C-alpha positions in Angstrom: -54.0 3.5 -45.6 -50.9 5.7 -45.0 -49.5 3.5 -42.3 -49.5 0.8 -44.6 -47.4 3.1 -47.3 -45.0 3.8 -44.6 -44.3 0.6 -43.6 -43.6 -0.5 -47.2 -41.7 2.7 -48.1 -39.3 1.6 -44.4 -39.1 -2.1 -45.9 -37.6 -0.8 -49.0 -35.1 1.5 -47.2 -33.9 -1.3 -45.0 -33.7 -3.3 -48.1 -31.2 -1.0 -50.1 -29.1 -0.2 -47.5 -25.7 -2.2 -47.4 -25.9 -5.5 -44.9 -22.7 -4.6 -43.1 -23.9 -1.9 -41.5 -25.5 -2.8 -38.3 -28.9 -1.0 -37.5 -30.7 -0.1 -34.6 -34.4 -0.4 -33.8 -34.4 3.2 -33.4 -32.5 3.9 -36.6 -35.1 2.0 -38.6 -37.8 3.7 -37.4 -36.5 6.9 -38.3 -36.0 5.6 -41.3 -40.2 5.5 -41.7 -40.3 9.0 -40.2 -42.3 7.9 -37.5 -42.4 4.6 -34.9 -45.9 2.8 -34.6 -46.7 -1.0 -33.5 -47.7 -1.7 -36.7 -44.3 -0.5 -37.8 -42.3 -2.3 -35.3 -44.2 -5.6 -35.9 -43.3 -4.9 -39.7 -40.0 -4.7 -38.8 -39.2 -7.4 -36.6 -41.5 -10.0 -38.0 -39.2 -10.7 -41.1 -35.7 -10.7 -38.9 -37.6 -13.3 -36.9 -38.6 -15.8 -39.9 -35.0 -15.0 -41.4 -32.8 -16.5 -38.3 -29.6 -15.3 -38.1 -26.9 -15.2 -40.3 -23.8 -14.2 -37.8 -23.2 -14.3 -34.1 -21.9 -11.5 -32.5 -20.0 -12.7 -29.2 -18.0 -9.4 -28.2 -14.6 -8.6 -28.4 -11.3 -9.9 -26.6 -11.2 -8.6 -23.3 -8.2 -7.1 -21.6 -9.1 -6.4 -17.8 -7.4 -3.3 -16.0 -3.8 -4.4 -14.7 -4.9 -5.3 -10.7 -2.7 -6.1 -7.6 -2.4 -9.4 -6.5 -5.4 -10.7 -4.7 -7.6 -8.0 -6.0 -10.7 -8.4 -8.1 -11.4 -7.0 -11.6 -14.4 -7.5 -13.6 -15.8 -7.2 -17.1 -18.7 -8.1 -19.0 -19.0 -10.0 -22.5 -22.1 -9.9 -24.8 -23.7 -12.6 -27.3 -26.3 -11.8 -29.6 -27.7 -13.3 -32.9 -27.0 -10.6 -35.9 -29.7 -10.8 -38.8 -30.4 -7.6 -41.0 -29.7 -5.6 -38.1 -27.2 -5.5 -35.2 -29.0 -8.4 -32.5 -31.6 -8.6 -35.2 -31.4 -12.2 -36.0 -32.6 -15.3 -33.8 -31.1 -18.4 -32.5 -30.2 -20.8 -29.6 -27.5 -20.8 -27.2 -26.7 -24.1 -26.4 -24.1 -23.3 -23.1 -21.5 -21.1 -22.5 -18.3 -22.9 -21.8 -16.6 -21.2 -18.9 -12.7 -19.7 -19.3 -10.3 -21.6 -16.6 -8.9 -20.3 -13.3 -8.1 -17.7 -12.6 -11.3 -16.3 -14.6 -14.7 -17.3 -13.2 -18.1 -16.5 -14.2 -20.2 -14.6 -11.8 -23.5 -13.7 -13.5 -25.3 -14.5 -17.0 -28.5 -12.3 -18.0 -31.1 -12.6 -21.0 -31.4 -8.8 -21.9 -34.5 -7.7 -24.1 -36.0 -4.2 -24.9 -38.6 -4.7 -21.9 -36.9 -6.8 -19.3 -33.8 -8.5 -18.3 -33.8 -12.1 -16.8 -31.2 -13.7 -14.6 -29.8 -17.0 -15.6 -27.8 -20.3 -14.3 -25.9 -22.4 -16.4 -28.5 -25.0 -15.7 -31.0 -23.1 -17.7 -29.1 -23.7 -20.8 -29.9 -24.0 -23.8 -31.5 -20.5 -24.4 -33.2 -19.4 -27.2 -32.8 -15.7 -28.1 -35.4 -13.5 -30.0 -34.3 -10.8 -32.3 -33.0 -7.4 -29.9 -32.0 -10.0 -27.1 -29.0 -10.7 -26.2 -27.1 -12.7 -23.3 -24.4 -11.1 -21.0 -21.9 -12.6 -19.0 -20.2 -11.2 -15.9 -16.6 -12.5 -15.8 -14.5 -12.2 -12.9 -10.4 -12.4 -12.4 -8.1 -12.2 -9.2 -4.4 -13.1 -9.6 -2.8 -15.2 -6.8 0.7 -14.3 -8.1 2.0 -11.4 -10.5 2.2 -11.9 -14.2 0.0 -12.2 -17.1 -2.8 -15.0 -17.7 -5.0 -15.5 -20.3 -8.0 -17.9 -21.2 -10.9 -18.0 -23.0 -14.9 -18.1 -22.6 -16.6 -19.9 -25.3 -20.6 -19.6 -26.9 -21.8 -22.8 -28.4 -24.5 -21.9 -30.6 -27.2 -23.0 -33.4 -29.2 -21.4 -35.6 -30.4 -21.8 -39.2 -29.8 -25.5 -39.3 -26.3 -25.5 -38.0 -23.8 -25.5 -34.8 -21.0 -22.7 -34.2 -18.6 -22.0 -31.5 -17.3 -18.5 -30.9 -15.0 -17.5 -28.5 -13.6 -14.5 -26.4 -10.2 -13.9 -25.8 -9.6 -12.9 -21.8 -6.5 -11.1 -20.6 -5.2 -10.2 -17.3 -2.3 -9.3 -15.6 -0.6 -8.2 -12.1 2.5 -6.1 -11.6 5.6 -7.5 -10.0 6.2 -4.7 -7.2 9.6 -5.1 -5.6 11.9 -3.1 -3.5 15.4 -1.8 -5.7 18.5 -0.2 -3.9 17.0 3.1 -3.6 13.5 1.9 -2.4 12.2 0.0 0.8 8.6 -1.1 1.2 7.4 -0.8 -2.6 3.6 -1.5 -3.0 1.1 -2.0 -5.6 -2.0 0.3 -5.6 -4.7 0.6 -7.9 -3.1 -2.1 -10.7 0.5 -0.1 -10.7 3.5 -0.4 -8.6 4.1 2.5 -5.8 7.7 3.0 -4.9 8.6 2.7 -1.2 10.6 4.9 1.1 13.4 6.4 -0.6 16.6 5.3 1.0 19.8 6.6 0.1 21.3 3.9 -2.3 24.3 2.1 -2.3 26.5 0.5 -5.4 27.3 -2.9 -3.9 30.8 -3.6 -4.5 32.1 -0.3 -5.2 34.7 -0.6 -2.1 35.9 -3.7 -2.2 39.5 -4.0 -1.7 39.5 -0.3 -1.9 41.7 1.6 0.2 39.9 3.9 2.7 39.7 7.4 1.5 39.4 6.1 -2.2 36.4 7.9 -3.7 33.0 6.1 -4.6 30.0 6.6 -6.2 28.4 10.2 -5.3 24.6 10.3 -3.5 24.1 13.4 -5.2 24.2 15.4 -2.3 26.6 18.8 -1.9 26.9 18.3 1.7 28.7 14.7 1.7 31.9 13.7 1.1 31.4 10.1 -1.0 34.7 8.0 0.1 35.5 4.4 1.1 35.7 3.0 4.5 36.5 -0.5 5.9 35.4 -1.5 2.3 31.9 0.4 2.3 30.8 3.5 0.8 30.4 5.8 3.3 28.6 9.2 2.6 30.4 11.5 5.2 28.2 14.6 6.4 29.9 17.9 6.6 27.4 20.2 8.6 29.5 23.5 7.6 28.6 23.0 4.0 24.8 23.3 5.1 25.8 26.8 6.4 25.1 29.9 4.2 27.7 32.2 6.4 29.6 32.2 9.0 26.8 33.0 11.2 25.9 30.2 13.9 23.1 27.9 12.1 20.8 24.9 13.2 21.5 23.1 10.0 22.9 20.3 9.7 23.9 17.4 6.7 21.6 14.6 7.1 21.8 12.2 4.0 19.7 9.5 5.7 16.9 11.8 6.1 13.7 12.1 3.9 13.3 15.8 4.2 16.7 16.9 3.3 16.9 19.6 0.6 18.6 19.4 -2.8 22.1 19.5 -0.9 21.1 17.3 2.1 20.5 20.0 4.6 17.9 20.1 7.1 16.9 22.3 10.1 18.4 20.6 13.4 16.2 20.5 16.2 17.6 22.9 19.3 19.1 26.1 19.4 21.9 27.4 16.5 25.4 26.1 17.0 28.5 25.9 15.1 28.5 23.7 12.4 30.5 20.7 12.4 33.4 21.0 9.7 34.5 17.2 9.5 37.8 18.6 10.9 38.6 16.9 14.2 41.9 19.0 15.3 39.7 22.2 15.7 37.0 23.3 17.8 33.5 24.2 16.6 32.4 27.2 18.8 30.0 29.3 18.8 30.2 33.2 20.0 28.5 36.4 19.5 26.2 34.4 16.7 29.7 33.8 15.1 31.0 30.5 14.1 34.9 29.6 15.0 37.0 26.9 13.9 40.2 27.4 16.2 42.7 24.8 16.2 43.0 22.4 18.7 45.7 20.1 17.8 48.8 20.6 15.3 47.7 19.5 11.9 50.7 18.4 10.9 50.3 15.5 13.6 46.7 15.2 13.2 46.2 13.0 10.1 45.8 9.7 12.0 42.8 11.1 14.0 41.1 13.3 11.2 40.8 9.7 8.9 39.4 7.7 11.7 36.9 11.0 12.4 35.5 10.9 9.2 35.1 7.0 8.9 33.3 7.2 12.0 31.0 10.3 11.0 30.2 8.5 7.8 29.5 4.9 9.9 27.5 7.1 12.2 25.2 8.3 9.0 24.9 5.2 7.7 23.7 3.7 10.9 21.0 6.4 11.1 20.3 5.1 7.4 19.9 1.9 8.5 17.5 3.1 11.0 15.5 4.8 8.6 15.2 1.5 6.4 14.0 0.1 9.3 11.6 2.7 10.2 9.9 1.8 6.6 9.7 -1.7 7.3 7.8 -1.4 10.1 5.7 1.0 8.8 5.1 -1.2 5.8 4.7 -4.4 7.7 2.6 -3.5 10.6 5.0 -5.3 12.8 4.0 -6.2 16.4 5.4 -3.9 19.0 7.7 -6.3 20.8 9.2 -7.3 17.0 9.9 -3.6 16.4 11.7 -3.1 19.3 13.9 -6.0 19.1 15.2 -4.9 15.6 15.3 -0.7 16.3 17.0 -0.9 19.8 20.1 -2.4 18.7 20.4 0.1 16.0 19.6 3.2 18.2 22.6 1.7 20.7 24.5 1.4 17.7 24.5 5.1 16.7 24.9 5.9 20.2 28.2 4.1 20.4 29.3 5.8 16.9 28.1 9.2 17.8 30.2 9.2 21.7 33.0 7.8 19.5 33.1 10.8 17.2 33.0 13.1 19.9 36.1 11.4 21.7 38.0 11.5 18.6 36.6 15.6 18.1 38.3 15.7 21.7 34.8 16.8 23.0 34.2 13.7 25.3 36.3 13.7 28.7 37.2 10.1 30.0 34.2 8.2 31.2 34.6 6.2 34.3 35.4 2.7 33.8 37.2 3.2 30.2 40.4 0.6 30.6 43.7 2.4 31.3 46.6 2.6 28.9 48.9 -0.4 28.0 51.8 0.9 29.2 53.0 3.4 31.5 54.4 5.7 28.8 52.6 9.1 28.7 49.8 9.0 26.0 50.1 11.8 23.4 46.8 13.4 22.5 46.3 11.3 19.7 46.8 7.7 21.8 44.1 9.4 24.2 41.3 10.3 21.8 41.9 6.7 20.3 41.7 4.8 23.4 38.3 6.4 24.6 36.7 6.2 21.3 38.0 2.2 20.9 36.1 2.2 25.0 32.7 3.5 23.4 32.4 0.8 20.0 33.7 -2.7 22.5 30.5 -4.0 21.9 29.2 -2.7 19.1 30.2 -5.6 16.2 28.5 -7.8 18.5 25.2 -5.6 18.4 25.2 -5.5 14.5 25.2 -9.1 15.2 22.4 -9.2 17.2 20.3 -6.8 15.2 21.2 -9.6 12.0 19.4 -12.3 14.1 16.6 -10.6 14.8 16.1 -9.8 11.3 16.3 -13.5 10.4 14.1 -14.5 13.4 11.6 -11.8 11.8 11.8 -13.3 8.2 11.3 -17.1 9.9 8.0 -15.7 11.0 7.1 -14.4 7.7 7.2 -10.8 9.6 9.3 -9.1 6.9 9.7 -9.7 2.9 12.9 -11.8 1.5 13.3 -8.6 -0.2 13.1 -6.5 3.1 15.9 -8.8 4.6 18.3 -8.6 1.6 18.3 -4.9 2.0 18.9 -5.0 5.7 21.1 -7.8 5.9 23.7 -5.9 2.9 23.7 -2.9 4.9 23.8 -4.3 8.3 26.9 -6.4 7.3 28.4 -3.5 5.4 28.3 -1.4 8.6 29.7 -4.1 10.7 32.9 -4.3 8.3 33.2 -0.4 8.5 33.3 -0.7 12.4 35.8 -3.7 12.8 37.8 -1.2 10.7 37.5 1.7 12.3 38.4 -0.4 15.6 41.6 -1.4 14.1 42.5 2.1 13.0 41.9 3.0 16.6 44.2 0.5 17.9 46.8 1.3 15.3 46.8 4.8 16.5 47.5 3.7 20.0 50.2 1.7 19.1 51.9 4.7 17.6 53.8 7.0 19.7 52.9 10.8 18.8 53.7 14.0 20.9 52.2 17.2 19.7 51.0 20.1 21.9 47.7 21.2 22.3 
């Protein structure tokens, strides 16, 4: 008798509640202050007899951003609403699947007591109160961008047929290199910048005279000047020294581990930092750095311009080597491919380093160096220019060989188009700068200058 009274009170409370407020079975039991088999039956049976007033097919689904080729999954659920949420009954005639690249991977009928796996052939499927159908949907994008589709439930309840749609949206970011990064990739649905490389402003030095200022690389230890129609960032090691003491610090704008000034701790014993002046001897004596004049400065101008251009081109070569290292690391290239790309750059860097030493007067005339063009005694400027020019004899051709290797790697799909574009642009600028330097050295040999050491 008491149980029957409790049931009547619970049903009366339910009837007085606003119908738009969804109720769970537990909340219904709470209204009666107690749950029992009889109470559950009394609560559920009216819902079964009443049918379904509405279809609850789930909200639109926006999948988390994923990288191209990665798979993301989500679940959408359908049930018939009655007086309570999912308290109605009806029949799901079929599920119209979404279009590619979305795909249904699993279907389940879920209830209070059991979960049943379903297949498309099992439909139509009847849902009793407090039962629902869950559908797992997966998506994997083959290209970057955003896509959308929809999943449609075709249902019947209360004597009429209905269609309920769920919008699906997914996206994959487009991760490409820019002028300052190489090897940009996608990770966990987001773009991860690749290795940082010194940025270059294309066209900044087109038709500009040598020595004109060009965009700053933001590093205090470099001079940013045009040279051979390329923007060069000439390293000046002495700007990394904190005092006149001998130091192992060097200006290395191409290194990723440089400090805010562009300086790194170089390997080896302390030395006297390069002051960027070929007319001085940079020597370390009693732990003090000396920059004594080696050539009279008034007549040393031609050497200074060429020397600084050679310093900048050597730094640009090291930058290109860093770019190449990022490419080989990101692409897992075969060892023979890596060697074919790296070895030419290493030799080009060696050519420019020895040419720089020759212009600074630190390289004795190597055996096999072409002799002077005339019997007229050479000036120190002409001697240095002749030795430096001999070091660059085949250097532009080596740059051309590197460009061929890059093209062949692209044909074999071993490097990306973005990587090819970056490497080609920097290698062509480097080759143009070397040709300009060789032109300057020939001009220096043609001019007769005499000055004393």
